[in-house]
PyMOL CGO cylinders between C-alpha atoms (Angstrom):
from pymol import cmd
from pymol.cgo import CYLINDER

trace = [
    CYLINDER, 119.61, 201.35, 1.16, 121.17, 204.46, 0.33, 0.3, 1, 1, 1, 1, 1, 1,
    CYLINDER, 121.17, 204.46, 0.33, 119.44, 207.34, -1.75, 0.3, 1, 1, 1, 1, 1, 1,
    CYLINDER, 119.44, 207.34, -1.75, 121.04, 210.47, -3.22, 0.3, 1, 1, 1, 1, 1, 1,
    CYLINDER, 121.04, 210.47, -3.22, 118.02, 213.35, -3.46, 0.3, 1, 1, 1, 1, 1, 1,
    CYLINDER, 118.02, 213.35, -3.46, 118.54, 215.91, -5.47, 0.3, 1, 1, 1, 1, 1, 1,
    CYLINDER, 118.54, 215.91, -5.47, 116.83, 219.20, -4.85, 0.3, 1, 1, 1, 1, 1, 1,
    CYLINDER, 116.83, 219.20, -4.85, 116.36, 218.31, -1.16, 0.3, 1, 1, 1, 1, 1, 1,
    CYLINDER, 116.36, 218.31, -1.16, 115.46, 222.11, -0.10, 0.3, 1, 1, 1, 1, 1, 1,
    CYLINDER, 115.46, 222.11, -0.10, 112.51, 222.16, -2.58, 0.3, 1, 1, 1, 1, 1, 1,
    CYLINDER, 112.51, 222.16, -2.58, 109.14, 220.88, -2.05, 0.3, 1, 1, 1, 1, 1, 1,
    CYLINDER, 109.14, 220.88, -2.05, 109.35, 217.60, -3.42, 0.3, 1, 1, 1, 1, 1, 1,
    CYLINDER, 109.35, 217.60, -3.42, 112.90, 216.81, -2.04, 0.3, 1, 1, 1, 1, 1, 1,
    CYLINDER, 112.90, 216.81, -2.04, 111.67, 218.37, 1.21, 0.3, 1, 1, 1, 1, 1, 1,
    CYLINDER, 111.67, 218.37, 1.21, 108.84, 215.70, 1.49, 0.3, 1, 1, 1, 1, 1, 1,
    CYLINDER, 108.84, 215.70, 1.49, 110.83, 212.74, 0.22, 0.3, 1, 1, 1, 1, 1, 1,
    CYLINDER, 110.83, 212.74, 0.22, 112.85, 213.34, 3.16, 0.3, 1, 1, 1, 1, 1, 1,
    CYLINDER, 112.85, 213.34, 3.16, 110.14, 212.94, 5.88, 0.3, 1, 1, 1, 1, 1, 1,
    CYLINDER, 110.14, 212.94, 5.88, 108.88, 210.03, 3.99, 0.3, 1, 1, 1, 1, 1, 1,
    CYLINDER, 108.88, 210.03, 3.99, 112.00, 207.71, 3.57, 0.3, 1, 1, 1, 1, 1, 1,
    CYLINDER, 112.00, 207.71, 3.57, 114.57, 209.06, 6.13, 0.3, 1, 1, 1, 1, 1, 1,
    CYLINDER, 114.57, 209.06, 6.13, 113.40, 205.91, 9.19, 0.3, 1, 1, 1, 1, 1, 1,
    CYLINDER, 113.40, 205.91, 9.19, 114.33, 203.28, 6.78, 0.3, 1, 1, 1, 1, 1, 1,
    CYLINDER, 114.33, 203.28, 6.78, 117.19, 204.92, 4.48, 0.3, 1, 1, 1, 1, 1, 1,
    CYLINDER, 117.19, 204.92, 4.48, 120.21, 206.62, 4.66, 0.3, 1, 1, 1, 1, 1, 1,
    CYLINDER, 120.21, 206.62, 4.66, 119.77, 209.55, 2.70, 0.3, 1, 1, 1, 1, 1, 1,
    CYLINDER, 119.77, 209.55, 2.70, 122.23, 212.57, 0.66, 0.3, 1, 1, 1, 1, 1, 1,
    CYLINDER, 122.23, 212.57, 0.66, 121.19, 215.48, -0.28, 0.3, 1, 1, 1, 1, 1, 1,
    CYLINDER, 121.19, 215.48, -0.28, 122.35, 217.47, -3.22, 0.3, 1, 1, 1, 1, 1, 1,
    CYLINDER, 122.35, 217.47, -3.22, 121.33, 221.46, -4.32, 0.3, 1, 1, 1, 1, 1, 1,
    CYLINDER, 121.33, 221.46, -4.32, 122.22, 224.29, -6.03, 0.3, 1, 1, 1, 1, 1, 1,
    CYLINDER, 122.22, 224.29, -6.03, 123.25, 226.95, -4.10, 0.3, 1, 1, 1, 1, 1, 1,
]
cmd.load_cgo(trace, "trace")
């Protein structure tokens, strides 16, 4: 499954990447 995570550099976003990266294709979006 393709998943877009907004706020990837925050606390919740970074932990979601760790939890989901093995089984899903992840894309991150954050305002810099």
